[in-house]
C-alpha positions as CSV (number, residue, x, y, z in Angstrom):
1,X,-9.5,45.9,-280.2
2,X,-9.6,49.2,-278.2
3,X,-12.4,50.6,-276.2
4,X,-13.0,53.4,-278.7
5,X,-13.8,51.1,-281.7
6,X,-17.3,50.1,-280.8
7,X,-20.0,52.7,-279.9
8,X,-22.9,50.3,-279.4
9,X,-23.1,49.1,-275.8
10,X,-24.7,45.8,-276.7
11,X,-22.0,44.9,-279.3
12,X,-19.3,46.0,-276.9
13,X,-20.8,43.8,-274.2
14,X,-20.5,40.8,-276.5
15,X,-16.9,41.6,-277.2
16,X,-16.1,42.1,-273.4
17,X,-17.8,38.9,-272.5
18,X,-15.7,37.0,-275.0
19,X,-12.6,38.6,-273.7
20,X,-13.6,37.7,-270.1
21,X,-14.1,34.0,-271.0
22,X,-10.7,34.0,-272.7
23,X,-9.0,35.6,-269.7
24,X,-10.7,33.3,-267.3
25,X,-9.5,30.2,-269.3
26,X,-6.0,31.7,-269.3
27,X,-6.0,32.2,-265.5
28,X,-7.4,28.7,-264.9
29,X,-4.5,27.3,-267.0
30,X,-1.9,29.5,-265.3
31,X,-3.2,28.3,-261.9
32,X,-3.0,24.7,-262.9
33,X,0.5,25.2,-264.3
34,X,1.6,27.1,-261.2
35,X,0.3,24.3,-258.9
36,X,2.2,21.7,-260.9
37,X,5.3,23.9,-260.7
38,X,5.0,24.1,-256.9
39,X,4.4,20.3,-256.7
40,X,7.6,19.7,-258.8
41,X,9.6,22.1,-256.6
42,X,8.6,20.2,-253.5
43,X,9.4,16.9,-255.1
44,X,12.8,18.1,-256.3
45,X,13.6,19.4,-252.8
46,X,12.8,16.1,-251.0
47,X,14.7,14.0,-253.5
48,X,17.8,16.2,-253.4
49,X,18.0,18.1,-250.1
50,X,20.7,15.7,-248.7
51,X,23.0,16.5,-251.6
52,X,22.6,20.3,-251.5
53,X,25.7,22.4,-250.8
54,X,26.8,22.7,-247.1
55,X,26.3,26.5,-247.0
56,X,22.7,26.3,-248.0
57,X,22.8,28.5,-251.1
58,X,20.9,26.0,-253.2
59,X,18.4,25.5,-250.5
60,X,17.9,29.3,-250.2
61,X,17.5,29.6,-254.0
62,X,14.9,26.9,-254.0
63,X,12.9,28.5,-251.3
64,X,13.0,31.9,-253.1
65,X,11.8,30.3,-256.3
66,X,9.0,28.6,-254.4
67,X,8.0,31.8,-252.7
68,X,7.9,33.6,-256.1
69,X,5.8,30.9,-257.7
70,X,3.3,31.0,-254.7
71,X,3.0,34.8,-255.1
72,X,2.4,34.4,-258.8
73,X,-0.3,31.8,-258.1
74,X,-2.0,34.1,-255.6
75,X,-2.1,36.9,-258.2
76,X,-3.8,34.6,-260.6
77,X,-6.3,33.5,-258.0
78,X,-7.2,37.2,-257.4
79,X,-7.5,37.8,-261.1
80,X,-9.8,34.9,-261.5
81,X,-11.9,36.1,-258.6
82,X,-12.3,39.6,-260.3
83,X,-13.1,38.2,-263.7
84,X,-15.8,35.9,-262.2
85,X,-17.4,38.9,-260.6
86,X,-17.3,40.8,-263.8
87,X,-19.0,38.0,-265.7
88,X,-22.3,39.1,-264.1
89,X,-21.9,42.8,-264.9
90,X,-18.6,43.8,-266.6
91,X,-19.4,47.5,-266.8
92,X,-22.1,50.0,-265.8
93,X,-21.1,53.3,-267.3
94,X,-19.3,55.0,-270.2
95,X,-17.9,58.4,-270.7
96,X,-16.8,59.7,-274.1
97,X,-14.0,62.2,-273.5
98,X,-12.4,64.3,-276.3
99,X,-8.9,65.4,-275.1
100,X,-7.9,69.0,-275.9
101,X,-6.4,69.0,-279.4
102,X,-8.0,65.8,-280.5
103,X,-10.8,65.5,-283.2
104,X,-12.5,62.4,-281.9
105,X,-13.5,61.3,-278.3
106,X,-12.1,58.3,-276.6
107,X,-14.7,55.9,-275.1
108,X,-14.0,54.8,-271.5
109,X,-16.2,52.0,-270.2
110,X,-16.3,51.8,-266.3
111,X,-16.8,48.7,-264.1
112,X,-15.8,47.2,-260.8
113,X,-12.3,46.3,-262.0
114,X,-9.9,46.7,-264.9
115,X,-10.1,44.3,-267.9
116,X,-7.7,44.1,-270.8
117,X,-7.3,41.6,-273.6
118,X,-3.9,40.8,-272.3
119,X,-1.9,42.0,-269.3
120,X,-0.4,45.4,-269.9
121,X,-2.6,46.3,-272.9
122,X,-5.1,49.2,-273.0
123,X,-8.1,48.4,-270.8
124,X,-11.4,47.5,-272.3
125,X,-13.0,48.3,-269.0
126,X,-11.6,50.7,-266.4
127,X,-11.8,50.2,-262.7
128,X,-14.2,52.7,-261.1
129,X,-11.3,53.9,-259.0
130,X,-9.0,54.7,-261.9
131,X,-8.3,58.5,-262.4
132,X,-10.2,58.7,-265.7
133,X,-13.3,57.2,-264.1
134,X,-13.7,60.3,-262.0
135,X,-15.1,61.9,-265.1
136,X,-18.2,59.7,-264.9
137,X,-19.0,60.7,-261.3
138,X,-17.9,64.4,-261.2
139,X,-19.1,65.9,-264.5
140,X,-22.0,66.4,-266.8
141,X,-21.5,67.0,-270.6
142,X,-19.1,69.8,-271.3
143,X,-15.7,70.8,-270.2
144,X,-14.0,68.4,-267.8
145,X,-10.6,67.2,-266.5
146,X,-9.0,64.5,-264.5
147,X,-5.7,64.1,-262.6
148,X,-3.5,61.1,-263.3
149,X,0.0,60.4,-262.0
150,X,1.4,61.9,-265.3
151,X,-0.5,65.2,-264.9
152,X,-3.9,66.9,-265.4
153,X,-5.8,66.0,-268.6
154,X,-8.4,68.5,-269.9
155,X,-11.0,68.2,-272.6
156,X,-14.7,67.8,-273.1
157,X,-17.2,65.1,-272.3
158,X,-19.3,64.6,-275.4
159,X,-21.5,61.8,-274.2
160,X,-22.3,59.7,-271.1
161,X,-24.0,56.3,-271.0
162,X,-25.4,54.2,-268.2
163,X,-26.0,50.4,-268.4
164,X,-27.6,47.8,-266.3
165,X,-26.2,44.3,-267.0
166,X,-27.1,41.1,-265.1
167,X,-25.9,37.6,-265.8
168,X,-23.9,39.0,-268.7
169,X,-27.1,40.3,-270.4
170,X,-28.0,43.9,-271.1
171,X,-31.1,44.9,-269.2
172,X,-31.0,48.5,-270.4
173,X,-28.7,51.2,-271.8
174,X,-29.3,54.9,-272.3
175,X,-27.5,58.1,-272.9
176,X,-27.6,60.5,-270.0
177,X,-27.0,64.2,-269.9
178,X,-26.3,64.2,-266.2
179,X,-23.9,62.1,-264.1
180,X,-26.3,59.7,-262.5
181,X,-29.8,59.9,-263.7
182,X,-32.4,60.3,-260.9
183,X,-34.5,57.6,-262.5
184,X,-31.6,55.1,-262.2
185,X,-30.8,56.2,-258.7
186,X,-34.5,55.9,-257.8
187,X,-34.7,52.4,-259.3
188,X,-31.6,51.3,-257.4
189,X,-32.9,52.7,-254.1
190,X,-36.4,51.4,-254.7
191,X,-35.3,47.9,-255.5
192,X,-36.0,45.1,-253.0
193,X,-34.3,41.8,-252.4
194,X,-30.8,42.9,-251.3
195,X,-30.2,41.3,-247.9
196,X,-27.0,43.3,-247.2
197,X,-25.8,46.8,-247.7
198,X,-25.5,47.6,-251.4
199,X,-22.3,48.7,-253.1
200,X,-23.0,52.1,-254.8
201,X,-20.4,52.1,-257.6
202,X,-23.2,52.6,-260.2
203,X,-24.8,55.5,-258.4
204,X,-22.0,57.4,-256.6
205,X,-23.0,61.0,-256.3
206,X,-20.6,63.9,-256.8
207,X,-20.5,64.9,-253.1
208,X,-19.9,61.2,-252.3
209,X,-17.1,60.9,-254.9
210,X,-15.2,63.8,-253.4
211,X,-15.0,61.9,-250.1
212,X,-14.2,58.6,-251.7
213,X,-11.3,59.9,-253.7
214,X,-9.8,62.1,-250.9
215,X,-6.2,60.9,-250.3
216,X,-4.8,64.0,-248.6
217,X,-6.6,64.3,-245.3
218,X,-5.3,62.3,-242.3
219,X,-8.4,62.5,-240.3
220,X,-11.7,62.8,-242.2
221,X,-14.9,63.2,-240.2
222,X,-18.2,62.7,-242.0
223,X,-21.4,64.0,-240.3
224,X,-24.1,62.2,-242.4
225,X,-27.9,62.3,-242.1
226,X,-29.7,58.9,-241.7
227,X,-29.7,57.2,-245.1
228,X,-27.1,59.5,-246.6
229,X,-24.9,56.6,-247.5
230,X,-22.0,57.5,-245.2
231,X,-21.1,53.9,-244.3
232,X,-21.1,52.9,-248.0
233,X,-19.0,55.9,-248.8
234,X,-16.5,55.2,-246.1
235,X,-16.1,51.6,-247.3
236,X,-15.8,52.7,-250.9
237,X,-13.1,55.2,-249.8
238,X,-11.2,52.3,-248.2
239,X,-11.5,50.4,-251.5
240,X,-10.2,53.5,-253.4
241,X,-7.2,54.0,-251.0
242,X,-6.3,50.3,-251.3
243,X,-6.4,50.5,-255.1
244,X,-4.2,53.7,-255.2
245,X,-1.6,52.8,-252.6
246,X,-1.0,49.1,-253.1
247,X,2.7,49.5,-252.2
248,X,2.0,50.7,-248.6
249,X,-1.6,49.7,-247.8
250,X,-3.1,46.3,-247.6
251,X,-6.5,45.1,-246.3
252,X,-4.7,43.7,-243.2
253,X,-3.6,47.3,-242.4
254,X,-7.2,48.5,-242.0
255,X,-9.5,48.2,-239.0
256,X,-13.2,48.9,-238.9
257,X,-14.6,49.7,-235.5
258,X,-18.3,48.7,-235.8
259,X,-21.2,48.5,-233.3
260,X,-21.8,44.7,-233.3
261,X,-21.3,41.4,-235.1
262,X,-24.5,41.7,-237.1
263,X,-23.5,45.1,-238.5
264,X,-20.1,43.6,-239.4
265,X,-21.8,40.8,-241.3
266,X,-24.1,43.3,-243.0
267,X,-21.2,45.2,-244.5
268,X,-18.8,42.3,-244.9
269,X,-19.4,41.7,-248.6
270,X,-18.8,45.3,-249.8
271,X,-15.0,45.3,-250.2
272,X,-14.9,41.8,-251.9
273,X,-17.6,43.1,-254.3
274,X,-15.3,46.0,-255.1
275,X,-12.4,43.8,-255.9
276,X,-10.6,43.9,-252.5
277,X,-10.0,41.4,-249.7
278,X,-12.1,41.8,-246.6
279,X,-10.7,43.9,-243.7
280,X,-10.4,43.4,-239.9
281,X,-13.5,44.4,-238.0
282,X,-14.3,44.5,-234.3
283,X,-16.2,46.7,-231.8
284,X,-14.1,49.1,-229.7
285,X,-15.8,47.6,-226.6
286,X,-14.4,44.1,-227.4
287,X,-11.0,45.7,-228.0
288,X,-11.2,47.4,-224.6
289,X,-12.2,44.2,-222.8
290,X,-9.2,42.4,-224.3
291,X,-6.9,45.2,-223.2
292,X,-8.3,45.0,-219.6
293,X,-7.5,41.3,-219.1
294,X,-5.4,40.9,-216.1
295,X,-7.0,43.9,-214.4
296,X,-10.6,42.6,-214.3
297,X,-12.2,39.3,-215.2
298,X,-15.3,40.8,-216.9
299,X,-16.9,44.0,-218.1
300,X,-20.5,45.1,-218.8
301,X,-21.1,46.0,-222.5
302,X,-22.7,49.1,-223.9
303,X,-26.1,47.4,-224.2
304,X,-26.2,46.5,-220.5
305,X,-25.7,50.2,-219.8
306,X,-28.5,51.3,-222.2
307,X,-30.9,48.8,-220.7
308,X,-30.0,50.1,-217.2
309,X,-30.5,53.7,-218.3
310,X,-34.1,52.8,-219.3
311,X,-34.8,51.7,-215.8
312,X,-32.5,54.2,-214.0
313,X,-32.2,57.4,-216.2
314,X,-29.6,59.0,-213.8
315,X,-27.2,56.1,-214.7
316,X,-26.9,57.6,-218.2
317,X,-25.7,60.9,-216.7
318,X,-23.1,59.1,-214.5
319,X,-21.8,57.3,-217.6
320,X,-21.6,60.5,-219.6
321,X,-19.8,62.3,-216.7
322,X,-17.2,59.5,-216.2
323,X,-16.1,59.6,-219.8
324,X,-16.0,63.4,-220.2
325,X,-13.0,65.7,-220.6
326,X,-13.5,67.0,-217.1
327,X,-13.3,63.6,-215.5
328,X,-10.2,62.8,-217.6
329,X,-8.7,66.1,-216.3
330,X,-9.4,65.0,-212.7
331,X,-7.7,61.6,-213.4
332,X,-4.7,63.4,-214.8
333,X,-4.3,65.5,-211.6
334,X,-4.7,62.3,-209.5
335,X,-2.0,60.5,-211.5
336,X,0.5,63.3,-211.0
337,X,0.2,62.8,-207.3
338,X,1.0,59.1,-207.7
339,X,4.5,60.1,-208.8
340,X,5.5,60.4,-205.1
341,X,2.7,58.5,-203.2
342,X,3.3,55.1,-204.8
343,X,7.1,55.0,-204.5
344,X,9.3,53.5,-201.8
345,X,12.9,53.7,-203.0
346,X,15.8,51.7,-201.5
347,X,19.3,50.5,-202.5
348,X,19.5,47.4,-204.8
349,X,22.6,45.2,-204.5
350,X,23.2,42.2,-206.8
351,X,26.4,40.1,-206.9
352,X,28.7,42.8,-205.8
353,X,27.0,45.6,-207.8
354,X,25.0,48.3,-206.1
355,X,22.5,50.9,-207.3
356,X,21.9,53.4,-204.5
357,X,18.5,54.9,-203.5
358,X,19.8,58.3,-204.7
359,X,20.9,56.9,-208.0
360,X,17.5,55.2,-208.5
361,X,15.7,58.5,-207.7
362,X,17.8,60.3,-210.2
363,X,17.1,57.7,-212.9
364,X,13.4,57.5,-212.0
365,X,12.6,61.3,-211.9
366,X,15.1,62.6,-214.5
367,X,16.6,60.1,-217.0
368,X,13.4,58.1,-217.5
369,X,10.9,60.8,-216.8
370,X,9.3,60.4,-220.3
371,X,8.3,56.8,-219.6
372,X,4.9,56.3,-218.0
373,X,5.0,55.9,-214.2
374,X,4.2,52.2,-213.8
375,X,6.6,51.2,-216.7
376,X,9.4,53.5,-215.5
377,X,10.9,51.2,-212.9
378,X,11.3,48.5,-215.6
379,X,13.6,50.9,-217.5
380,X,15.6,51.5,-214.3
381,X,15.9,47.7,-213.8
382,X,17.1,47.3,-217.4
383,X,19.7,50.0,-216.8
384,X,21.0,48.2,-213.7
385,X,21.0,44.8,-215.5
386,X,23.1,46.3,-218.3
387,X,25.6,47.6,-215.6
388,X,25.8,44.2,-213.9
389,X,26.3,42.4,-217.2
390,X,29.0,44.8,-218.2
391,X,30.9,44.6,-214.9
392,X,30.6,40.7,-214.8
393,X,31.3,40.4,-218.6
394,X,28.5,37.9,-219.1
395,X,24.7,38.0,-219.8
396,X,22.4,37.2,-217.0
397,X,20.0,34.3,-217.4
398,X,16.4,35.1,-218.0
399,X,15.5,33.8,-214.5
400,X,18.0,36.2,-212.9
401,X,16.7,39.2,-214.9
402,X,13.1,38.4,-213.9
403,X,14.1,38.1,-210.2
404,X,16.0,41.4,-210.3
405,X,13.3,43.2,-212.2
406,X,10.7,42.0,-209.6
407,X,12.9,43.5,-206.8
408,X,12.7,46.9,-208.5
409,X,8.9,46.6,-209.1
410,X,8.4,46.0,-205.4
411,X,9.3,49.7,-204.9
412,X,5.8,50.5,-206.1
413,X,3.2,50.3,-203.3
414,X,0.9,48.8,-206.0
415,X,0.7,48.6,-209.8
416,X,-2.9,47.4,-209.8
417,X,-5.0,49.8,-212.0
418,X,-8.3,48.5,-210.5
419,X,-7.1,49.5,-207.0
420,X,-5.7,52.8,-208.2
421,X,-8.9,53.7,-210.0
422,X,-11.0,52.8,-207.0
423,X,-8.9,55.1,-204.8
424,X,-9.4,57.9,-207.4
425,X,-13.2,57.4,-207.3
426,X,-13.2,57.7,-203.6
427,X,-11.0,60.8,-203.6
428,X,-13.2,62.4,-206.2
429,X,-16.4,61.7,-204.3
430,X,-17.8,58.7,-206.2
431,X,-18.5,55.2,-204.9
432,X,-15.3,53.1,-205.0
433,X,-15.2,49.8,-206.8
434,X,-15.9,46.6,-204.7
435,X,-12.8,45.2,-203.0
436,X,-12.8,41.7,-204.5
437,X,-10.1,39.3,-205.9
438,X,-9.3,39.5,-209.7
439,X,-11.7,36.6,-210.6
440,X,-14.7,38.4,-209.1
441,X,-13.9,41.9,-210.6
442,X,-16.5,43.1,-213.1
443,X,-16.5,46.7,-214.3
444,X,-19.7,48.6,-215.1
445,X,-19.6,50.1,-218.6
446,X,-19.2,53.6,-217.2
447,X,-15.9,52.6,-215.7
448,X,-14.4,50.5,-218.6
449,X,-12.8,53.4,-220.5
450,X,-11.7,55.4,-217.5
451,X,-9.8,52.3,-216.3
452,X,-8.3,51.8,-219.8
453,X,-7.4,55.5,-219.8
454,X,-5.6,55.0,-216.5
455,X,-3.8,52.0,-217.8
456,X,-2.5,53.7,-220.9
457,X,-1.5,56.8,-218.9
458,X,0.5,54.8,-216.3
459,X,1.9,52.0,-218.5
460,X,3.6,52.0,-221.9
461,X,1.0,52.1,-224.6
462,X,1.2,49.2,-227.1
463,X,1.0,51.0,-230.4
464,X,-0.7,48.9,-233.1
465,X,1.8,49.8,-235.9
466,X,0.3,47.2,-238.3
467,X,-2.9,49.3,-238.5
468,X,-2.6,52.2,-241.0
469,X,-6.2,53.3,-241.3
470,X,-9.1,53.1,-238.8
471,X,-12.7,53.5,-239.7
472,X,-14.9,54.6,-236.8
473,X,-18.6,54.1,-237.4
474,X,-21.4,55.6,-235.2
475,X,-19.1,58.3,-234.1
476,X,-21.8,60.0,-232.0
477,X,-21.7,57.1,-229.5
478,X,-18.1,57.6,-228.6
479,X,-17.0,59.7,-225.6
480,X,-14.2,62.2,-225.1
481,X,-12.1,59.5,-223.3
482,X,-12.7,56.9,-226.1
483,X,-11.4,59.4,-228.7
484,X,-8.3,60.2,-226.7
485,X,-7.7,56.4,-226.4
486,X,-8.2,56.0,-230.1
487,X,-5.7,58.7,-230.9
488,X,-3.2,57.1,-228.5
489,X,-3.6,53.6,-229.7
490,X,-3.9,54.3,-233.4
491,X,-1.7,57.2,-234.5
492,X,-2.7,56.7,-238.1
493,X,-5.2,57.9,-240.7
494,X,-8.9,57.7,-239.8
495,X,-12.3,58.0,-241.4
496,X,-14.8,58.8,-238.6
497,X,-18.5,58.9,-239.5
498,X,-21.9,59.1,-237.8
499,X,-25.1,61.0,-237.3
500,X,-25.6,63.2,-234.2
501,X,-29.4,62.6,-234.5
502,X,-28.9,58.9,-234.0
503,X,-27.3,59.1,-230.6
504,X,-28.3,56.4,-228.0
505,X,-28.7,59.0,-225.3
506,X,-31.4,61.5,-224.3
507,X,-29.3,64.5,-225.4
508,X,-27.7,64.7,-228.8
509,X,-23.9,64.8,-228.8
510,X,-22.1,66.6,-231.6
511,X,-18.6,65.2,-231.4
512,X,-17.5,67.6,-234.2
513,X,-17.3,70.3,-231.5
514,X,-14.5,68.5,-229.5
515,X,-12.7,66.3,-232.1
516,X,-10.4,69.1,-233.2
517,X,-9.2,69.5,-229.6
518,X,-8.1,65.8,-229.7
519,X,-6.9,65.3,-233.3
520,X,-5.8,68.8,-234.1
521,X,-7.5,71.6,-236.1
522,X,-6.5,70.2,-239.5
523,X,-9.1,67.5,-239.6
524,X,-11.4,67.6,-242.6
525,X,-15.1,67.9,-241.6
526,X,-17.7,67.0,-244.2
527,X,-21.5,67.1,-243.9
528,X,-23.7,64.8,-246.0
529,X,-27.1,66.2,-245.7
530,X,-29.0,64.4,-248.4
531,X,-30.9,61.2,-247.4
532,X,-31.4,58.4,-250.0
533,X,-32.6,55.5,-247.9
534,X,-36.2,56.2,-246.9
535,X,-39.2,57.2,-249.0
536,X,-40.3,60.8,-248.6
537,X,-43.1,59.8,-246.4
538,X,-40.9,57.8,-244.0
539,X,-38.1,60.5,-243.9
540,X,-40.6,63.3,-243.2
541,X,-42.2,61.3,-240.4
542,X,-38.8,60.5,-238.8
543,X,-37.6,64.0,-239.0
544,X,-40.7,65.3,-237.2
545,X,-39.8,63.0,-234.2
546,X,-36.6,64.9,-233.5
547,X,-37.3,68.2,-235.1
548,X,-34.8,67.9,-238.0
549,X,-35.6,70.5,-240.7
550,X,-32.4,70.9,-242.8
551,X,-32.2,67.5,-244.4
552,X,-32.4,67.2,-248.2
553,X,-34.6,64.3,-249.3
554,X,-34.3,62.2,-252.5
555,X,-37.7,62.3,-254.1
556,X,-38.9,58.7,-253.9
557,X,-42.5,58.1,-252.7
558,X,-44.1,55.1,-251.1
559,X,-46.9,54.1,-248.7
560,X,-47.9,56.5,-246.0
561,X,-46.5,55.7,-242.5
562,X,-49.1,53.7,-240.6
563,X,-49.7,54.7,-236.9
564,X,-51.9,52.6,-234.6
565,X,-52.6,52.3,-230.9
566,X,-53.4,49.0,-229.1
567,X,-54.7,48.2,-225.6
568,X,-51.8,45.8,-224.9
569,X,-48.6,44.5,-226.5
570,X,-50.0,41.2,-227.6
571,X,-52.7,42.9,-229.7
572,X,-50.0,44.9,-231.5
573,X,-48.0,41.7,-232.1
574,X,-51.1,40.0,-233.6
575,X,-51.4,42.9,-236.0
576,X,-47.7,42.7,-236.9
577,X,-48.2,39.0,-237.8
578,X,-51.2,40.0,-240.1
579,X,-49.2,42.8,-241.8
580,X,-46.1,40.7,-242.2
581,X,-48.0,37.8,-243.7
582,X,-49.7,40.2,-246.2
583,X,-46.4,41.5,-247.6
584,X,-44.0,38.5,-247.2
585,X,-43.9,37.9,-250.9
586,X,-43.0,41.6,-251.6
587,X,-40.1,42.0,-249.2
588,X,-36.9,40.2,-248.3
589,X,-36.1,41.9,-245.0
590,X,-38.4,43.1,-242.2
591,X,-37.7,44.3,-238.7
592,X,-39.8,44.4,-235.5
593,X,-38.1,46.9,-233.3
594,X,-38.5,47.5,-229.6
595,X,-37.2,49.8,-226.9
596,X,-35.8,47.1,-224.5
597,X,-34.3,43.6,-224.7
598,X,-37.1,42.2,-222.5
599,X,-39.8,43.4,-224.8
600,X,-38.0,42.1,-227.9
601,X,-37.4,38.6,-226.4
602,X,-41.0,38.4,-225.2
603,X,-42.3,39.4,-228.7
604,X,-40.1,36.9,-230.5
605,X,-41.3,34.0,-228.3
606,X,-44.9,35.1,-228.6
607,X,-44.8,35.4,-232.4
608,X,-42.9,32.1,-232.7
609,X,-45.6,30.3,-230.7
610,X,-48.4,31.9,-232.7
611,X,-46.9,30.9,-236.0
612,X,-46.5,27.3,-234.8
613,X,-50.1,27.2,-233.8
614,X,-51.3,28.7,-237.1
615,X,-49.3,26.4,-239.3
616,X,-47.3,23.7,-237.5
617,X,-45.6,22.6,-240.7
618,X,-45.0,26.1,-242.1
619,X,-41.6,27.6,-242.7
620,X,-41.2,31.1,-241.4
621,X,-38.1,33.2,-241.7
622,X,-38.3,34.6,-238.1
623,X,-35.1,35.4,-236.1
624,X,-34.2,37.1,-232.9
625,X,-31.2,39.4,-233.0
626,X,-29.5,40.0,-229.7
627,X,-26.1,41.3,-228.7
628,X,-24.4,38.0,-229.5
629,X,-25.9,37.6,-233.0
630,X,-23.4,37.5,-235.8
631,X,-25.5,37.3,-239.0
632,X,-27.9,39.5,-240.8
633,X,-30.8,37.3,-242.0
634,X,-33.7,37.4,-244.4
635,X,-37.3,37.5,-243.1
636,X,-38.6,39.1,-239.9
637,X,-35.9,40.1,-237.4
638,X,-37.0,40.9,-233.9
639,X,-34.6,43.2,-232.1
640,X,-34.0,46.5,-230.1
641,X,-33.5,50.0,-231.5
642,X,-29.8,50.0,-230.5
643,X,-29.0,46.8,-232.3
644,X,-30.9,47.8,-235.4
645,X,-28.9,51.0,-235.7
646,X,-26.8,51.1,-238.9
647,X,-29.0,48.4,-240.6
648,X,-31.8,48.9,-243.1
649,X,-34.9,46.8,-243.8
650,X,-37.5,46.8,-246.6
651,X,-40.3,47.0,-244.0
652,X,-40.2,48.1,-240.3
653,X,-42.6,47.7,-237.4
654,X,-41.7,50.0,-234.5
655,X,-43.6,48.9,-231.3
656,X,-43.3,51.2,-228.3
657,X,-45.1,51.8,-225.0
658,X,-47.7,54.6,-225.3
659,X,-46.3,56.6,-222.3
660,X,-42.7,56.5,-223.5
661,X,-42.1,60.2,-224.2
662,X,-38.7,60.9,-222.7
663,X,-35.7,61.9,-224.7
664,X,-34.3,58.4,-225.1
665,X,-37.6,57.0,-226.2
666,X,-37.8,59.7,-228.9
667,X,-34.3,58.7,-230.1
668,X,-35.3,55.1,-230.1
669,X,-38.4,55.8,-232.3
670,X,-36.3,58.0,-234.7
671,X,-33.7,55.2,-235.1
672,X,-36.4,52.6,-235.7
673,X,-38.2,54.8,-238.2
674,X,-35.1,55.5,-240.2
675,X,-34.3,51.8,-240.7
676,X,-37.2,51.5,-243.1
677,X,-36.5,51.5,-246.9
678,X,-40.0,51.2,-248.2
679,X,-42.7,50.8,-245.6
680,X,-43.1,51.8,-241.9
681,X,-45.6,50.9,-239.3
682,X,-45.4,52.6,-235.9
683,X,-47.5,51.0,-233.2
684,X,-47.9,51.9,-229.5
685,X,-49.5,50.0,-226.7
686,X,-50.6,50.7,-223.1
687,X,-48.4,49.2,-220.5
688,X,-50.3,47.3,-217.8
């Protein structure tokens, strides 16, 4: 039965559910059969391997057959996974499209994955990423077209339908004149109970769809307002690219650089929900610390630096200065001087073979000039080792090669990046690093990326060729030097996203102004200026904090923002307990957000003790989220503004000191306010 034969959504759902049950049973049977086949192959091998031919052809054929069967089984497992997800909601939209020259329209039902009655037959449900599905997101009724591998198809959309299906049952269906009805979008945005970021396939907007389906731009930079859906759009774009380039792109080829472990957990379900395997995720800080092993024993993290800037505001300026283009330029000039300063050339003789000082200088400054300075002598050593092996007509043992290479490396006065960076600081008028042995070396955050920049300017850079697409979230928090390192380490496609208004510094940083100088002028810049997350009341309150005036707001109303003042912190916390208790049944996720880690930790311990005293046997969903946390939890999460960034909660309590009016405090309040989906309370208290 083809998708155009049934026009009633409820009847069609029954047919699709029957087909899903049948396909699930088939995949279960295929998996069982495949597992038995693998077991039989293993058994045959162990019974017969001693009698297999001496050249190993039969053994090779057996291994290949086993490999093919395991791949076939893996495909069946993935199919079963997709079908099980579709059992809950097999489709969410329909577009009726009459091709030019046809009398009757074809009906295309759209869901999170393809579904056919049998492999290779016409789909009953089309994957939301399929070319024809673009009609649903990009057009209203009337003339429309879509581009497929075989060409552009033009025609007319005669009807569009939207559905909500849960547990295989139709909740509602209705015909819609426009792409995504505002009532449906409002209902989705206003719903509670989702603990993690929602996938948005049912409500993708036209401007979001343009980004998701973009396959042409190597570097895409998305400047998105708070709540514009930029992170969701970036992840849906990855799902789309994986779907359309299965030959060359796998989930293991993608790296997401996210702020922290909790944010990683918060978004971890999105790709699996969209029918893809999960992808690699880590913070750029963690990546940097791993790359600096052997140079230092420990590094401060970004959060140490933020906490210090609260107490010593000038430390923020120093951090900004040390990761700027100007500072990088000073380091470049310093490193040019090292070409001569570090070197002490002399003849090398080994088993009757000699490389003179003059020959070494010629090789070092001319033949191998393109190799970074501190890796260059290794190339000279390899050149000499080849000469020795050729003249002696034998390969040197590994121990001999190591000993010989070490003699060449001793021509450097030092290859220690910690020492070289400290000398640079002193020459440039900054305090040098402490002179301590490796096990006691700890870098302040402001020095982490300059040292990494020095390392990858002076040593060969280890390209990560397995990574073919990098997603950089919270782009406004990355410095010039960090972006230069990203380009050097990952010369691949990137999706870079963030919001200049959510910077964790006193001054907003618009990275769009300097990114073209690093990645080239052909990067694609897109602005997402419509906010969907907050109610109108919350969004308007937040925008006043930072003077934002050009944001479009999705019209969804809620409770007014509550502002209250308290004589001391504990009184504010008592009120939080009262307000939280009153709405616990209504909301799944709430946050209590502070400026500093010390305040957050104190508040968590205070509330925990209060709750125990009020009801010793009660079960409260209360958690403290610090920099080491890895999971996003239900209930009330106590944390800081910088750890809450990127997350969203049904209800938010922002608690800040009354006299905190500096630039960073305003940024903290703005970030706290924009985390709230439905209800926001902003409390201040007088510091003693």
